[in-house]
C-alpha positions in Angstrom: -15.1 -46.2 47.0 -13.1 -45.9 50.2 -14.2 -47.8 53.4 -17.1 -46.2 55.2 -15.0 -45.1 58.2 -12.7 -43.0 56.0 -15.4 -41.3 54.1 -15.8 -37.5 54.5 -19.1 -36.1 55.6 -19.8 -35.0 52.1 -19.1 -38.5 50.7 -21.4 -40.1 53.3 -24.3 -37.8 52.3 -23.6 -38.6 48.7 -23.8 -42.3 49.3 -27.0 -41.9 51.2 -28.4 -39.9 48.3 -27.3 -42.5 45.8 -29.0 -45.3 47.7 -32.4 -43.4 47.4 -31.6 -42.4 43.8 -30.9 -45.9 42.6 -32.8 -48.0 45.1 -29.6 -49.6 46.6 -29.2 -51.4 49.8 -32.9 -52.1 50.2 -33.8 -48.4 49.8 -36.9 -47.5 47.9 -36.3 -45.1 45.0 -37.1 -41.6 46.3 -35.8 -38.6 44.3 -36.8 -36.1 46.9 -34.7 -37.8 49.6 -31.9 -38.4 47.1 -31.7 -34.7 46.2 -31.8 -33.7 49.9 -28.7 -35.8 50.6 -26.9 -34.6 47.4 -27.5 -31.0 48.4 -26.3 -31.7 51.9 -23.2 -33.3 50.4 -22.6 -30.2 48.3 -23.0 -27.9 51.3 -20.3 -29.9 52.9 -18.1 -29.9 49.8 -19.2 -27.7 46.9 -16.6 -29.3 44.7 -17.9 -32.8 45.0 -18.2 -33.8 41.3 -20.2 -36.9 41.8 -22.9 -35.1 43.8 -23.3 -32.4 41.1 -23.6 -35.1 38.4 -26.3 -37.1 40.3 -28.2 -34.0 41.5 -28.3 -32.9 37.8 -29.6 -36.3 36.8 -32.3 -36.2 39.6 -33.4 -32.7 38.6 -33.5 -33.7 34.9 -35.8 -36.7 35.8 -38.1 -34.2 37.5 -38.0 -32.0 34.3 -36.4 -29.2 36.3 -34.0 -28.3 33.5 -32.8 -25.0 35.0 -31.5 -26.7 38.1 -30.2 -29.7 36.2 -28.2 -27.3 34.0 -26.7 -25.6 37.0 -25.4 -28.9 38.5 -24.2 -30.3 35.2 -22.3 -27.0 34.6 -20.7 -27.1 38.0 -19.8 -30.8 37.4 -18.0 -29.8 34.2 -16.2 -26.9 35.9 -15.1 -29.3 38.7 -14.0 -31.9 36.2 -11.8 -29.4 34.5 -10.2 -28.4 37.7 -9.4 -32.0 38.8 -6.9 -34.4 37.3 -8.9 -37.5 38.0 -12.0 -36.9 35.8 -11.6 -38.4 32.4 -12.5 -36.7 29.1 -15.1 -39.5 28.6 -16.8 -38.6 31.9 -16.8 -34.9 31.0 -18.2 -35.7 27.5 -21.2 -37.6 29.1 -22.1 -34.6 31.3 -21.6 -32.2 28.4 -24.1 -34.3 26.4 -26.5 -34.3 29.3 -26.2 -30.5 29.6 -26.9 -30.2 25.9 -30.0 -32.2 26.4 -31.3 -29.8 29.0 -30.9 -26.9 26.5 -32.6 -29.0 23.8 -35.5 -29.6 26.1 -35.8 -25.9 26.7 -35.8 -25.2 23.0 -32.4 -23.5 22.9 -31.0 -25.5 19.9 -27.9 -23.3 19.4 -26.6 -23.8 22.9 -27.6 -27.5 22.8 -25.6 -28.0 19.6 -22.6 -26.4 21.2 -22.5 -28.9 24.0 -23.3 -31.9 21.9 -20.5 -31.1 19.5 -18.2 -30.5 22.5 -19.1 -33.9 23.8 -18.3 -35.5 20.5 -14.9 -33.8 20.5 -14.1 -35.0 24.0 -15.2 -38.6 23.3 -15.8 -39.4 19.6 -17.0 -42.9 20.6 -19.9 -41.6 22.7 -23.0 -42.8 20.9 -25.4 -40.7 23.0 -23.7 -37.5 22.0 -23.8 -38.4 18.3 -27.5 -39.5 18.5 -28.4 -36.2 20.3 -26.6 -34.1 17.8 -28.2 -35.9 14.8 -31.7 -35.6 16.5 -31.1 -31.8 17.0 -30.1 -31.4 13.3 -33.2 -33.3 12.2 -35.4 -31.2 14.5 -33.9 -28.1 13.0 -34.6 -29.5 9.5 -30.9 -29.4 8.6 -31.1 -32.6 6.6 -27.7 -32.5 4.9 -25.9 -31.7 8.1 -27.7 -34.7 9.7 -26.7 -37.0 6.9 -23.1 -36.0 7.3 -23.2 -36.5 11.0 -24.7 -40.0 10.6 -21.8 -40.9 8.3 -19.3 -39.7 10.9 -21.1 -41.3 13.8 -21.4 -44.7 12.0 -17.6 -44.6 11.5 -16.4 -43.6 14.9 -19.3 -44.7 17.2 -21.3 -47.4 15.4 -24.8 -48.1 16.7 -28.1 -49.4 15.5 -29.8 -46.4 17.2 -29.1 -44.2 14.2 -31.4 -46.4 12.2 -34.4 -44.5 13.6 -33.3 -41.5 11.5 -33.3 -43.3 8.1 -37.1 -43.0 7.7 -37.2 -39.5 8.9 -34.4 -38.5 6.5 -36.3 -40.0 3.6 -39.5 -38.3 4.6 -37.8 -34.9 4.9 -36.0 -35.3 1.6 -39.3 -36.1 -0.1 -40.9 -33.1 1.7 -38.2 -30.7 0.5 -38.7 -31.9 -3.1 -42.4 -31.1 -3.3 -42.7 -28.5 -0.6 -41.9 -25.4 -2.7 -44.5 -26.4 -5.4 -47.0 -27.2 -2.7 -46.5 -23.9 -1.0 -46.9 -22.1 -4.3 -50.1 -24.0 -4.9 -51.5 -23.2 -1.4 -50.5 -19.6 -1.6 -52.0 -19.3 -5.1 -55.2 -21.0 -4.0 -55.4 -18.7 -1.0 -54.9 -15.6 -3.2 -57.4 -16.8 -5.7 -59.9 -17.4 -2.9 -59.3 -13.9 -1.5 -59.9 -12.3 -5.0 -63.1 -14.3 -5.4 -64.4 -13.3 -2.0 -63.5 -9.6 -2.8 -65.3 -9.8 -6.1 -68.4 -11.4 -4.5 -68.5 -8.7 -1.9 -68.2 -6.0 -4.6 -71.0 -7.5 -6.6 -73.2 -7.8 -3.6 -72.4 -4.2 -2.6 -73.2 -3.0 -6.1 -76.6 -4.7 -6.3 -77.9 -2.8 -3.3 
């Protein structure tokens, strides 16, 4: 970062926000104050990439996914218009944006951003993990298996181990689930017929 005297007003606001966001320079962590400074920075310079990123992170921490998405999206647009933002940095924000959609239950949009993040930075463990988790949540077991193989090769991590038990459970479930469903449905139908017969008998005895 440049010396304080050469900072723009937007950058000064951003630094103040960062201090409250991360508890730097003796500041107590305060997301409200951090956001206030980030938004001031963005009013001074709407194209300040760093302020969009940190504002998105702060809103995400507050579970305000709508506003977090807005700032992450603006950060990505800014990154694509600047020559000094690396694909790795854009990949991280793309994964964060996907997480917002995932939290909202929009799996299709979340998957798009997770896959985009993996393309931008194949070594980003977080993006692979998020994509595998999404596939598991959507019960796409075989897709999840394939993604784990890819992730283990290009972005090795012990974090993927958490999915091994879940994969085994889901595989077992898929093996007996059709029979189980037939049994449950058959039992329900039989129960319904029995109830109907009892009612008919009771009605006829009056």
